[in-house]
N, C-alpha and C positions, 0 to 999 in steps of 0.2 A: 043803407049799408055805408061803413064808416071809409072815409077816403083818404082822410088826412087826419094827422095826431098832432098837438100841439100840447106842448111842457113848459112849465114854470122851469126856472133854473131854480132859486134858492131852497132849499128846502123840499126838494121836488128832486131835481135831477142831483145837486150839490147840498151837502146840509152845511147851515152855515150857525154859528153865535156870535152876536155882537162881545158876548162878556172877552172873549176872545183878545177881540181887537181893541177892546179897552184896557183890560191889562197889558197888551203890547204896548200901547202908547203911553200907560203910564208907568212902564218901565223904564224910559226916559225923557220922562217930563216931572215936573216938582210936584203933580196932583194925582192924587189916589185916583181909581176906575171911575168910582161915583162921581166925582167932581171933572173929570174929562168928559164923561157921559153926559152932565148936566148942561155945560158950557156949548159942546158942538149942538145937543140937541136944542137947544133955546135959541141958537145960532139960525135957526131953518135952514142949515148948509146941507142937510138930508135932501130934503125935497129938493132945494135949486138945483141941487149937481143930478140926480137920478132924472130931472128935468132938462137936462142939457143947458143951462143957463148960466152956466159959470164952465169953464175950461179946466180940466186935471190939475196942471199947475198953479192958478189960482184958488182951489179948491186948498191946496195942500199950503200956500202961503197964509189965506187964511185960518186953518183948522191950525196949524202951527203957533199962531200968534195969538188965537185962542188960548191955549194951552201949553205955551211958554215952552214951546219943540223947538230944538233946531237939529234939522236933519237934513241930508239932502232929499231930492225929489225920488229919488230910486228909492232908497229907505223909507220914505214916508209912503212909498206903493208898496212897500211890502209889509209896513206894520199897518196899512187899510185894510189890505188883502188878508189881515189875516187870521179874520174872521172864517174862513171856508176850512171844513175840516179835509184832512186828506183821502179820506175813502168815500165815494160815490153812495148815492141810496139805489139807483139801478146800474146795471153792469154793461159794459162796453157793447157784450155779445146779446143782450136782449136790441138796445137800439139800433146794432146792425142788421139785426134780422128785422124788425120793424121795417127799416127802412129798405127792404128787398120787397115793400109789399104797399108801403103806405108813402106820402110825402110827409115829412116830417118838419115842425116849425118848432122855433121857442119863443117865446113870449113874455119876458121879462120886466117887472120895475129894476131897472139896474143902475149904475154909473158906469162911465167911458173906464175907469181906473179898474172897478173891479170885473167886465167883460173882459177887458184885456189880460186880464192877470188870469182868470177861468179859461180862455182860449188857450193860451201859453200853456199853463201847467194841466189841463183836464182833457185829454185827447179823445173823448167822448162826442165834443161837439161838434166833430168832422163829420158827425152821420146826420146832421140838419141841414136842408134843403134853403131854409132861410130862417135870420133871428129879425124880428120886432121887438126893438129895445125902446124904454121911456126917454132914454136922454137922447136919441135921434128922433124921436117922433114928437117929441114935445108936449108929452103927455103919459098918465098911468093907468094902468089897473084901479079901479072898476070905469073908468070914464069909456062909452060907448066907443068913441073912435078909436081905439088900440084894438079894440077887438074886431071892428071893421076891415082896419088893415091887416089884421091876421086873418080874416076870412079871405080877403084879398087873393094874399097871396096863397093860402091854401087852394085855391084854385077850385072850388067846390062849394054847394051852398051849405049853409051854417049846420042844419041838421045833420049832416055828413063827417063832421068835425068835432074830434073827440078830444075835449080840452082838462089837463090834470094843473091844479092850481092848489098848494097847501093852505088858502086863504078863504074861509067862506066867502067872503064878501066879495072876492073877485070870480069866486064859482058862479054866484046869483047875478053878476054881471053878466056875464060869458053867456050865462042860461035867459037871460032877458034881451038876448039877441038871438034867441033859437039853440046855440051851441050846445051839444050834450056834454057837460062838463061834470067831472068830479073833483071832489075835495080830497085830497092825498092824505095817506093816514101812515101807510106801509106798502112795501114791494109786494107782499103777499097781499094786502087787499086791491090792490093797483092789477097785480095779475087775475083774479077773479073779476073785477069787472071786465077787464079787458075780454076775457073768456066767453062771459056772460052777452057781448057785443060780437063776438065771431070774429075778433080782431085778431089775426093770424102770424104767430113768429115760432120760432126753434130757439131751443139752448143747447150748448153742448151739456154734456152731463157733469161737467163741473164747470162753474163758473165764478170770477171775483170781482169783485169791484174796482175799479180802476182807484190808482193813487195819483195825487197830485206829484209831480216831482219833488 
């Protein structure tokens, strides 16, 4: 019987598109989106930042230097977080109902700027009991250590944990530790899979996805 549910953040709870971010950066720097992407990707800063090895202000300084961008940190934070779409994949009401019967956790490869942004802008995160985050733990999915930390926070054996992620490699990593894991494709697919596992929740007759402010 499932006792805890763990959700990935990006493209499970909240859809994102890096093209939006590169486009936003390119509007304020002298390089087109493809060149901005190349410079940032080749620097290795994505991985370094998601592992918590540099601070947000240092990340902003380095990225701005790479793409010849001159903006304040707050403006950079907005541009960096523009990848997130306004509407969520799952409604607030679903998470609220699930939280009545299950311990809810977030397990995400993310960085300090993105997590701070979504915490401020998307109210559905208030339903989570704990967040296991790559930049805080210093490791990323699919490393066993991050799943072990999530299982510990779930407070139940791995087979009683249901985990949802959009990336097949991350799903397989969870399964290797005995977690019941699903690769997310759509809300409808998730609802059917939860029903097959006897996961209980109720929704109002009409619900709407949450929008960022």
